[in-house]
C-alpha positions in Angstrom: 6.7 -1.6 12.1 4.4 -1.6 15.0 0.6 -1.3 14.8 0.2 1.9 16.8 -3.5 1.8 16.7 -3.4 4.1 19.7 -5.6 6.6 18.0 -8.6 5.8 15.8 -8.5 7.2 12.3 -10.1 10.6 11.6 -9.1 10.4 8.0 -11.8 11.3 5.4 -11.7 8.9 2.4 -11.4 10.6 -1.0 -13.6 9.3 -3.9 -10.6 7.6 -5.6 -9.8 5.8 -2.3 -13.4 4.7 -2.1 -13.2 3.2 -5.6 -10.0 1.3 -4.7 -11.6 0.1 -1.5 -14.6 -1.2 -3.4 -12.2 -3.1 -5.7 -10.1 -4.4 -2.8 -13.3 -5.7 -1.1 -13.6 -8.3 -4.0 -10.6 -10.0 -2.3 -12.7 -10.9 0.7 -14.5 -13.6 -1.2 -11.0 -15.2 -1.7 -10.2 -15.2 2.0 -8.3 -12.0 2.2 -9.0 -9.5 5.0 -9.2 -5.9 3.8 -8.9 -3.2 6.4 -9.6 0.5 6.0 -9.3 3.3 8.6 -6.7 1.1 10.3 -5.3 3.8 12.6 -1.7 4.8 12.9 1.4 2.7 12.6 4.8 3.6 14.2 7.6 4.4 11.9 11.0 6.0 12.3 11.8 8.8 9.9 15.0 10.8 10.0 15.9 9.4 13.4 12.6 10.4 15.0 9.5 8.4 15.8 6.6 9.4 13.6 3.0 8.2 13.0 2.0 6.9 9.6 -1.6 6.2 8.7 -2.0 3.9 5.7 -5.0 4.0 3.4 -5.6 0.3 3.6 -4.0 -3.0 4.8 -4.7 -6.3 3.0 -4.0 -9.5 4.8 -3.7 -12.6 2.7 -5.2 -15.9 3.8 -1.7 -17.1 5.0 -1.2 -13.9 7.1 1.0 -11.8 4.8 0.3 -8.1 5.1 0.3 -5.6 2.2 0.1 -1.9 3.1 -1.8 0.0 0.4 -1.4 3.7 -0.3 -3.3 5.7 -2.9 -1.4 8.7 -4.2 -1.9 11.2 -7.0 0.8 11.5 -9.6 1.3 15.1 -8.5 2.0 14.0 -4.9 4.9 11.8 -5.9 7.5 14.4 -5.2 11.1 13.3 -4.4 10.4 14.0 -0.7 7.2 11.9 -0.7 9.0 9.1 -2.6 11.7 9.2 0.0 9.1 8.9 2.8 7.5 6.0 1.0 10.8 4.3 0.6 11.4 4.6 4.4 7.9 3.1 5.0 8.6 0.3 2.5 11.9 -0.5 4.1 10.4 -0.7 7.6 7.4 -2.7 6.3 9.8 -5.1 4.6 11.8 -5.5 7.9 8.5 -6.5 9.6 7.7 -9.0 6.8 5.1 -6.7 5.1 5.1 -5.0 1.7 4.0 -1.6 0.5 2.0 -1.0 -2.7 1.3 2.5 -3.9 -1.5 3.0 -6.4 -1.3 6.0 -8.7 -4.7 5.9 -10.4 -4.4 9.3 -12.2 -1.2 8.5 -14.0 -0.9 9.3 -17.7 -1.9 7.0 -20.5 1.7 5.9 -20.9 1.4 3.8 -17.8 -0.3 0.4 -17.6 -1.4 -1.8 -14.7 1.3 -4.3 -15.4 4.1 -1.7 -15.2 5.6 -1.6 -11.7 8.6 0.3 -10.4 10.6 -1.8 -8.0 13.6 -1.0 -5.8 15.6 -3.0 -3.3 13.5 -1.6 -0.5 10.3 -3.4 -1.5 8.4 -0.4 -2.8 6.0 -1.2 -5.6 4.2 1.5 -7.5 1.2 0.5 -9.7 -0.1 2.8 -12.3 -3.5 1.1 -12.2 -5.9 3.6 -13.7 -9.0 1.4 -13.4 -10.5 -0.3 -10.4 -10.5 -3.6 -12.4 -6.7 -3.6 -12.3 -6.5 -3.2 -8.5 -7.0 -6.9 -7.5 -4.4 -8.3 -9.9 -1.9 -5.7 -8.7 -2.5 -6.6 -5.1 -2.2 -10.4 -5.8 1.0 -9.8 -7.7 2.4 -7.7 -4.9 1.5 -10.3 -2.2 3.0 -13.0 -4.4 6.2 -11.1 -4.6 6.2 -10.9 -0.8 5.7 -14.6 -0.5 8.5 -15.4 -3.0 10.9 -13.2 -1.1 10.0 -14.6 2.2 10.9 -18.1 1.1 
C-alpha cells in the first residue's frame, strides 16, 4: 500500500470523527503519531488502481502503522465490508493494520468485542471516546505479535 499523498485531502470531518480524533490525540503523550487528513493511499480493487482516503493513521513509537476508519453501522453493507477487507489485506501486506470503529453500534456490542478475520481487519464497536485508546493499543499490539 503506497502513500499516494499526491493530492491533499478535501475531506470534511464529521462530528463523530472529531470525537475519535480527540481521543486518538491522547496517544501523542505516549509517543504515538496521530495523523488526520493524510491524503490518499494507492490500493488495488477489482484489478484496477483506486485511491483510498483513510480517516486517520496512527504510528506507534516503533513505527508500526494502524489505519483507522470510522463507519456507521448502517454503512457496513456487504459491499463496503468487502472493500474494507481488500484494504485490510493490502495494509497487512505492507506491514500495517486496519481498525474500523463503529461508534453507533447497538447496545449489544462492547469495546472489547472485536471481529477478526484472516485478512487483519478489526472492527471495534467502541461507542464511547474513552474506549478508543484501548482499542488502538490492542490493534497495534496484535500487529506487533503477528510481525514477530
